[in-house]
N, C-alpha and C positions, 0 to 999 in steps of 0.2 A: 504493500500500500504506500502511496505517496504521502510524504509529510506535508501538511498544509498549514499555512499561517492564517489566522483569522482575517477575513476579507477586509474589514474596516481598518485593521492594523496595517494590512498590506498596502492599501491605497493611501494611508497616511505616511508610510515610509518610502514608497516608491511611486513613480509617475507612470501609469499605464499608457501604452500606445497600441492601438488596434488597427487592423486592416481587414478588409473583406473582399473575397473574390466570389461574386454571386453569379451562378450559372443559371440562365433562364432558357428553358426549352421553348422554342417558337411553335406556334400553332399553325404552321403551314400545312397544306393538303398533302404535300409529298416531302421527301427528305431533301437535304441541302444539295446533294450531288447526284441523285438519281430519282427515278419516279416511283420508288417504293412508298406506300402510304404511311403517313404519320397517324397512328391510332394508339389508344390505350386499352390494354386488356386482351389483345389478340392472343391466339395460341402461339407458343414460343416458335421463333424462327419461321414465321409465315409472312411477316411484313418486310421482306427482304428482296433485293435484286443483286446483280453481280457486283456493283460498286460497294454497297453496304456490307457485302460479304468479303470484299477484298480479293475477288477472283482475278487471276492473271489476265492482263490485256484489257480489263475494264477501265473506262475513262470517265472522270467526273465532269458533270455539267452543272454550273452554278444555278441555283434556284433564285429567280429574280425577286420573288416575294420575300425571301429571307433578307435580301439587301434592303428592300423597302421597309421592312419591319425594323431593321437596324437603324435606318435613317430616322424613322419615327421616334425610336427610343432616344437617339442622340439629341434630337431637337427638344424632346420633352425634358431631358436632363440638362438643358442649357449648355450643351457641348458643341464642339466644332466637328463638322463632318469632313473627314479627310477626302480631298478631291480625288486622290489616287491611292487606293489601298491594295495590298497584295496578300496572297496566301503562301504559307510555308508548310513544310513537312516537319512535324515534331516526332522524332524517332525514339521509340521505346517499345519494349516487348511486354505484353500482358495478354492473357487469353481472350479478353473481351475486345481486343484491338486486332482484327484479323489481318490487316495490312502490315502490322508492326510499326506503323506510324499514323499520326493523326494529322489531318489537314486543318490548319488553324492560321491565325494571323499573329505575327510576332513583331517584325520590324516596322510594319506600316499598317496599323489597325484602322478600322473604318470610323471609329469614334475617338475623339481626342478631348481630354479634359471633361469638365462638367461638374455638377454637384447635385445633391438632393437635400433640401431643408426638411428636418424632422422635428416633431414636437413631442416632448416627454409628458408623462401624466400630470406633472405639476405645472405644465404650460411652458417650461423652458424650451427655447429653440436652439437647434444645433445644425450647422451646415456641414454635411458629410462630404468630403472632397473625393472626386473621382479622377483617376489618372488617365484611364482609357477604357474602351470596351471593344471587343473583337468578335468576329464571327468564327465559328468552328463547327466541326461535326462531333456529335456525342459518340461515346463508345457503347459497346453492348453491356449486358448486365450479367454478372457472375452470381450464381446461387450455390452456396457451399452447404453440402449435405452430410449429415452424420454426426455433427458436433452439437453441443448443448446450446451454443450461443448463436448459431447460424453464421458464424464468422469462419475465416480460413483456418484459424487455429483449432485443431481438434477435429476438423472435417475429414470424412473418409474419401470424398470425391467432390468435384465441382462440376456444375452444368453451366453452359453459356447460352444466353438468349440474345440473338443479334437483332431483334426487332428494334431496339433503341439505337443500334449502330447507324450513324448517318443522320439522325434527327438533328435539325439545325439548332445550334446553341448560340446565345450571346453571353460572353463572359465579361462581367462588369468588374474591373479591377480598381479598387479605391487607392487613393494616396493614403499614407499613414494618417490616421485620425488622432490628433493630439488634444490635450486639455480636457480629456473625457473624465478623468478622475473616477470617483465612486460610481458615476453614471455610465461607465463603459458598457456593462451588459445591456442596460436599457436602451442606450443610444444605438448599439448594434442591432438589437431587436427591432427598434423603430425604423432603422434604415432599411432592413430587409423587408419589413412590412410595407414601407413606402415604395420600394421597388416593385413589390407585388401589386400594389394599388395602381402604379403607373402602367405596368404592362397589361393589366386587366382593362384599365380605362382605354388604352390604345387598341385593345383587341388583338394583341400579338401573342399572347400566351394565356393559358388558363390559370397559371400561377398557383397551382395546387401543390403545396409542399409534400403532402402525403403521397402524391403520385410521382414525386421527383421532378415536377416541372420547374421547381426552384430548389437549388442546393447551394450551400455556401461553404467555402473554405475560410476558416477563421484564424487570423494571425494575431498573436499577442506577444508583446515584449514589455519589459520593465526597464526603467532607467532611474538613476538616483534622484534627479530633479528635472524640471522642464528645460533647463539649459544644457543638460548633459547629452552626449551622443545617444542615438538609439541603441537599445540593448539587443541581444540575440533573440530572434523570434522563433516561435513554434507555429506550426500550421496544422490545425485540426481539420481533416478533410471531410467533404461531402456531408455536412450536417444538414438534415432536412426537416428541422422543426424550429420554430421560434424559441421554444423553451430550451432546445439543445444548443442553439447559438448563445443564448444568455448564460446558460450553465457552463458551457465550454470556457467562456471568457472569465467568469467568476472563478472557476476551478483553476485555470491556468495562472491567473493573477496570484491566487493563494499558493499554488504549487511553486511557481517561480520565485515568489517572495521568500518562501521558506528556504530555498536553495541559496539565494543571494545573501540572505541574512547570515548564513553560516560561512560565507566566503566562497561558495561553490560557483560553478559556471553552468550556464544554460546550454544544453545540447540543441543545436539547430536540427530539427527533425519534424517529420510529419507525425500526427497523432490521430486518434479516432475517438469519436464521442461514444461513451458507454452509458446507456440509460440507467442501468442498475445502480451505478455509483454517482450518476448525474455529474460525470466528469470525463476526463480524457485518459486514454491509455496510449503508450508509446507505439509508434509504427516503425518507420525506417528513417535513417539519416537522410536529410533533405537533399535532393539533387539540385545542382546549380544549372543554369540555362545551358551552359556549355555541354553538359552531359546529354542533352537532347539532340545535339547536332542539327540544329535548324538549318534548312536550306530552302531556296525558292521552290515552290510547287511547279514543276515544268508543264503540267497538263492544264493549267488554268491561267488565263490572261488577267492582267490587273483590273480592278473594279474602279470605274470612273463615275463619280457622283458630281455632276456639274452644279454650279450655284443655282441655276434655273430649276434643276430637278429637286434640289433640297427645298427651295422656296415653294415649289408646287406641293411637296409633301407637307410642309409646315402649314400651308394655307388650308389643308384639308384635315388637320388634326381634330380629333374629338375633344370634348371637354376634359380637362386634366384634373387630377384630384384636388389641387389647391383651389381652383375655380369652383369645383363642385361643392367643396366644403363651404365656401363663402355663400353659394346659392342656397344650400340646404339650411344653413343657420337662419337665413332670412325666411325661406319658405316654411320651414318646420317650427319657426319661432323658438329656437334653442339657445341656451346660454353656452358660452365656450366650454364650461364644465360638462354640460349635457352632450355636446358634440364629441368631446373626448371620450366619454363613456360609450357612445355609439361606435366610434372608431375602434376603441379598445376591444369591444365585443365582436368586431367584425360584422356589424349589423347594417351597415349603410346600404349595401346592395339589396338585401332582402326587405328592408323597410321601404326603400324607394320603389321596388317592384310591387310591393303590396299597395302603396299609395297609387301607383299607376293602375292597379287592378280595381281601385275604388275605395280603399280604406282611408280614413282620416289620418293625418300625420301622427296625432297623439295616440290614436288607437293602434296603429301599426307598430309604433315604438313600444307601447305598453306590452303588447303580446310577445313581440320578438325579444325584448329585453327582459321580460319576466318569465312566464311559464315555459316558453319554448327554450329560452337560454338555459333554464334550470334542467330541463329534460336533456338538452344536448350535453351539458356538463356531466350529468349523472350517467350518461350512456357513452361518454368518450367520443362525441361527435363534434365536427365543426358545425356552427350554427346553420350554414347553408345546406348541410346534409341531413338536418332534422326532417322526419317524414311528414312535413306539412308544407304546402305551397303558398305562394303569395296570394293566389286566388282564394285559398282557404281562409287566410287571415283577413282578407278583404270581406269575405262573406260573413265571417264571425263578427267583425266590427260592424257590419251592416245590420246584423240581427240585434246587436246591442243598441245601435243608433235608432233603430225602428221600434225599440221598446219590447221586442219579442223575447229577449234574454237580458237578465241582469248579470252583473259581474260574476257572481257565484255560479250561476247556471252556465254562463259562457265558459268558465274554467272547466266545468264538467264536460261540456261539448268539445272543447279543445283537447282534453285528455282522451276522449274517444277518437278524435282525429289522429292524434299521435299514436294511438294503439292500432290504427289501421281499420277503424270501424266505419269509415266513410267521411263525407263532407260534414261541415258543421250543421247544416240543415238536416241532413240524414241522421246524424247522431242525436240531435235535439228531438227529432220526431220519434225515433226508435226508443229513446229513454224518457219521453214525455217531459222534456225540460222547459217547454215554452212557459213564459210568464202567464199567470191567470189573467185572461182578458175579460172575464165575466164580472162586470161591475157589481151586479147584485150579490155575487158570491163574496166579493171583497168587502162590500158594505156589511154583510152579515158577519164576516170574520172580525171586522173592526168593532161592530156593535157588541159582539160576544166578548171581545177582549176588554172593552170599556165597562161592560157589565161586571166583569170579574175584577175590575180595578176602578171602582166608582169615584175615587178621589182625584184621578188623573186630570179630568177636565177642569176642576177647580184650580189645580196647581198651574195648569197652562194659562188659565185666565188671570192668575195672579202674577204671571211673568216667568214662571218656571217652565219654559218651553221644552227644556231637555227631558221633561217627564214623559213626553210623547214617545221617547225611545222604548219604554217598557211595552207600550201598545204595539209599536212597529215590530218589536221582537216577537211578541205573542202571535201577531198575524203571520209573520214569516214562518214561525214554527207550525202554525195551523195549516199553512199552504205548502209546507215542505220546501220553503225557500223560493216559491214560484210567484210571489207577489212583487209588484213594483213598489219599492220602498217610498219613492217620491209620491206616487199616487196614494199610498196608504197614509202618508204624512198629511197630504192635502185634505183627505177625508177627516182625519182627526182634528185638524185645525178648523175645518168647517163646522164640526160639531161643537167645538169650543167657542165658536163665534169670533175667532181671531183672524 
């Protein structure tokens, strides 16, 4: 087990510097260099052609849509689009790389510079710097079989699925992020969430980390103070969850601080995130760029992005996350704190979809941020994967707005929807959840409750209006919660002459 220093002590004694290499799979129809389809969940080794399998004599042809998607991202990140970019071969051997090299961009990437502004939970703003972003092909996927952890160590054999081989990637390489201090984990998480929001808004990637659409290599180093040279960094590879990114940084800061405090040296190495310890484990000594023997890809011509082309792409960009947030604050009448809660919950898309389907902003936010969010958390689901649709939420909110369901009955209907019992209307009808609409039945229930509590009307007349609560409670009990509390209250006040 690694020796760890308390995190707060570590960030008080050392200055953390972080960097992230975020890999984004693009949602093109076909792969970056051949016509094999880009799909998720296909049978292993079925979405392949000769190029993605690395068969001898096969030649790559660049996917034009991948270039367009890269330009969109660069513009959205306030970066410069390289007028002339090139592809290189990155040489290394691993079973998931059938050619024994990866076609990527090294010397002349398509995106130069840029930044992404992120906001922390307390409202603090941080500008995360970007060095460049480049296009490349993804590798296949290894599955290690026979071990307890699913990793290479202890496995009896490995299987390779080349469906992912050749899927277009954009790798966004940050500059070192300094001045992060104790907020380093949260800043990193907010940055990757921001990247996800941007690529989703642009429509260039599904941005689903659980599917590997976004993965991050997390770099961490420590130095004695902000004026000292950068320390030796470690790189935790292919982290595919926000929690994993934050935990990796927290763990590495604590681990490296413990080593440095004893006069030790940090080994420059790759590491892997381990969910069981919520930290990192050693991988291999980190390779330098020279080890990859980069050289120009002879089968692809340079990519030329003219100023006119970039301007055309920029003119047709959709609404970006910052502008969307500003609009939503106004349209939904939210405070900055309420907006941060919505963003933190990952609820913006589902709430907005529900509003488009007919829900009120307050109703959509209430159901998604309340009962549905609790259900998703209890079942280990992303909010968008909960078994309820935007149309369901709009229908539920409509039933409440029409007075057919109160909050309690609506929660029961929603529970049925989440259990797969049908739409809100279908569940309400099947379970007899509709509010009692028979005015005569309600008046009898009110009169019976008043007869059992004869002093209530006098209390109300003397100014103790809260005494009506006892009658409302009795009526709700008598109707099994199916009365409209507002209507019952109005009947009581009418009888009291108030």
